[in-house]
N, C-alpha and C positions, 0 to 999 in steps of 0.2 A: 787719180784720173781727173778729179775736180781741179787740182792745181794746174794740170797740163791745160785743161780747158780755159782756166782763168788767164794763163800766160798767152794762149793763142789769141783770146779776146783782147788782151792788153796790146799785143803786137798790131793787130788789125786796126784798133782804134787809134794807135799812135800814128800808123801810116795814113789814115784818113785825116788826122789832125795836121799832119805835115802838108797834105794836099790842100786842105782848107786854108792853111796859113799862106800857102803860095798863091792861090787864085783869088784871094781877097774876100771881103765880107759879102758883097751882093752875089757873086758867083757861088760862093759857098752856100749861102742860103737857098739859092735856086737848086743847086745839086742836092742839098740836104733834103729838100722837099721831095725830089724825085726818088731819092734813096728810101725815104720814109713811106712814100705812097706805094712803091712797087716791091720793096724788100721788107717793109715793116710787117706785113701779114705773116711772115715767117716767124716773127718774134712776138707779136701782139695780135690777138684774135679780133678780127673785124666782127665776127659773130657776137663776141662779148660787148663790143661797142654798141651794135644794133640792139641787143637785148637790154642793155642799160638805158638806151634812148627810149625803149618801149616801156621799161619799168618806170621811168621818169615821167611818162605820159606826155612826152614831147609831141607836138602836133604832127600827125602823120602826112600832112601836106608836104612836110620836109622829106627830101630824099635821103633816107638813113644810110644807104650805101655810099652815097657821095660824101655825107658827113663823116662817115668812118674813114674814108680815103684821106679827107682833109686833116682829120685828127692825127692820122699816122704821118701825113706829110709834114704837119706842124712838129711832130716828134723829131723828124729828120732835120728840120730847120734849127730847132734848138740844139740838137747834137752838133750841127755844123757850125753854130755860132759861138760855142764855148771858147774856141781859140781867139775869137774877136772880142770877148768881153772886156779885155784889158784896154781895148781902144774906145770902148764906151766909157770906161772908168777915167781914162786920160783925156777925154773929150774930143779925140780925133774923129769919133763917129757921133758926136753930139747932135748933128743935124738930123739924125735918124730917130730922135726921141724927144717928145714934148711932154710936159707935165701940167695937168690941171689940178689946182689946189696946192701948189708949191708954198703959198703963204702959210698954209696950215703947218707944214713941216718947219718953216722958219720960226713960227710962233712957239712950237713945241721946243725948238732948240733955245730960243730966246728966254722962255720961261723955265727952262730946265725941267720940263715935265717928263715923267716916265709913263709911257702909254703901251698899249698892246695893239700892234699892227696885225690885222688878220686878212687873209686872202686865200687864194687857191692857185692851182697849177693852170694858169691862163697863158696863152701865147708864149713868149719867152719870160717866164716867171722870175728867172734869176735877176732880171734887171731891176725888180722892185726894191729889194734890200739894198742893192747898190746905190740907187737913187736916194734912198732914205739917208744912207750914210753920207753920200755926197753933199746932201743938204746940210750936213753938220750935226745931225741927230746921233746921239750916242745910242747905238742899237746892237742887240745880240740876235742872230737868226738861228732858229732851230732847224735841224736837217737830219735826214735818215741816211746813214752811211750805205754805200753800195755793197752788194754781196761779194763782188770781186775785189779782194784787197789791194791788188795792183792798180786797178782803175780808181779805186777809192782814194789812193794816195795822190793820184793826179787831180781828182776832183776836189779834194780838201785843199790842195795847194791853190787851185783856181779860186775856190770859194773864199779863202782867207786873204789872198793877194788881190783879187779883182772884184769880189762881190761885197763881202762884209767881214771885217777883220775878227769880229767876235762870233764864233760859231759854237753851237751847242748841239751835241748829239742826242737824239731821242733816247729815252730810257730813264731808269731811276737815277743814274748819275747825272743825267741831263736836268732832271727836276731840281737837284741840289744847285746846279749851275745857274738855273733860272732865278732861284731865290737869291743867290749870291749877286748876280747882276742887278736884280731889282733893288736890293738893299743898298746899292751904291748909286741908284738913280738912272740905271740904263734901261731903256725901253726894250721890249721883246717883240720879235716879228715871227709869225709862224703861219703855216698852211693849215686850214681846218677842213680840208676836203677829202682826206685819205681815211680809209677804214683803219681803225686802231684796235689793238688787243684789249686795252683797258679804256673803257669809256662807257657812255650810256646810249641806249637805243633811243634815238631822237628822229622824228619824222624829217625826211629829206625827199622832196618831190613826192610827198604823199605816202612814202614807204619808210618803215623803221630802218635806220642805218646806224651802226655803232660809230659814235662821234666823240672826238676828243672834248673833254670838259676843262682843259687847261686854261683857256681864256676866262671861262666863267669863274673858276677858282681864284684866278689872279685878280679879277674884278672884285670879288666878294672879300678877299683877304687884304688887298692893298688899295682898293678904291680907284684902280687905273681906269682912265678913259680908254675907249676902243676906237681905233682908226681903221676902217675898212679901206683896202687898197685894191685897185684893179688895173690891169694893163691889157690893152688889145693891139693886135697887129694890124696895121693899115697899109694897103698897097704892098704887101709881101715883105717889104724891108723896113718900113717905118713903124714906130710904136707911139701910142698915147697912153700915158699913165694917169690915173685919176686917184687923187688923195681926198678922202671924204673928211668932212668936218668932224673933229673928235666927238664921240658920243658918250654922254654920261648916263651910265645905267645904274639904277637904284640897287644898292648892295643888299637890300632886303629881298630882292627877287631870288628864286630858287636857281640852283644849278641848271636844272632842266629848262626852266623859263629862259634864262640868259642864253643857253646853248641853242635852244630852238629859235630864238631871235637872230642869232648869228647865222644859223642854217638858212633862215628866210633871206637874209642879206645875200648869202652865197648863191642862192637859187637865182635871185634877180641878176647877179653878175653873170652867171653862166648863160642865161637866156639872152643876154646882149649879143653874144657871138657864140652860138651853140657849138660850132666846130672848132673853137679855140680853147675849149676845156679838154683835159685829158680824161676821156670817158672810159679808159681802160682800168681805172680804179675800180675794184669790185666792191663798190660801196654798200651793196645790199646783201652781201654774202651772210648767210646765217652762222 
């Protein structure tokens, strides 16, 4: 039964991808927003988003229901933009993205540094690893495979071809891959905003949340600098990506202290555009 469900999902997504390819980037993004906003609640709970906003103590002057609709609309935009990532890669959609802090990436490349890029699921987050690689930085991105094996095959192809050629699957085998890449001087890029099975309870917006400690472990073991990355959507179709100055963190600090510091950075990123973060992550689940 599960296999049949996965095949049906695969066919539906393929049909949508063909439509998005035909109508072009801007129209796809607009259609994707409407799909996410009106059909998204079937697959992702708006109630969960509102509950998470309340748990995070977001100012109640904000309209939580509107934020929830925009979050789901952004999901739809990301979905519709996957087929156009290759055009961001080959620069035919270059005018839609600008980068602040590009010199930091150029210096990392020039000096042959290995750093840890950290970010979260903001706006169209897939563009971040792509731009790091386009700047000439040797980088490997950590990702979580989709549950649907047929869709995952498509996504892995897109990720390797259009986003970042070095991809590391989450898990124990992935941990060995991280070490292998770092040992040859390759930087690592990962999202630190999802709940993980193995991690530490670290305060996130004032509440304990199981958080990955991978960046902290890499900092302590290899002395890597940390480079926070953020991307925001501007005027629906345009993006601005921010590359922070590399941060040197004292290796004598504890795993907890380093991870808490990174969570604090993540919080500030989220608050820049509240409705551009994926609030459907069940971050505070016990």
